[in-house]
C-alpha angles and dihedrals in degrees: 000000000000122000121268106277102167134040125199113214121199113200144140130291085213125065096232127221100287126069087220089071096060092039090053093049090051092046091050093049091048093044094050090050092049090049090053092244118143114235118226113187144150097286100241128130098207135076120002090334091061094045091050095049096041092052093048091050093046089054091052096257128151112248129192119188123199116194135161113243094243090056096051088094101033095050091029102234115247110244096189099068122108091242131009112197113198114201132191096235147014089253091054090050093055092045092051092047089051092051092051099047136077093190139014132224125189120206124182115297147131135266094311091055090048091049093052092046096047092047094051089047090050092050088052092048089052091052095248091129142357098210118141117261117200123189106206106213110212114178092334096311095137094054098085094052092046089049091054091050091047090050091052089051092046094050092050096250095113132035125249088247089067086088089066092061094078144015127226108218124189112238134329098290089057091047093050091048091049092049090050092053092045092049091051096046120106108259093022115178116275128239130190116264 
């Protein structure tokens, strides 16, 4: 299969309480661009989404935003991206991001970020894809989601193998290194051109 060429990043439309959150989003955007990986993200120009896209664009990267029509005003659609895909629903947004990406990275975010991450994990659990899912831990941000997954396993609602659906990676440098190794591996996940 072709190498990973595009990475979908799930992250907040708010900046969060720690400067490290925004700095990590910018570092990831810049790093993806420098690695020649296309960024697929939620299409907003505010919060972590905006920092991510702005940094990728400033570094010469290709950025595709995917945003539902009703959020074009709330998340303030980013007009500077190479392509802005406007969908008719949140579900269509997630589906299109899935189709465009060969791997997924989750940065800190709120309920929308959790929703996107859990859905892509669920699709992998159901065998609908085998694309890598990386949870980028920034200042402990991945711990609550991992705790929820562990609780589901502990209570018998999820199998032990659920832990194999994703990787927790410490910080952006670790994520970029892991993506580099995944992209170079034989049989690396495919992404649309």
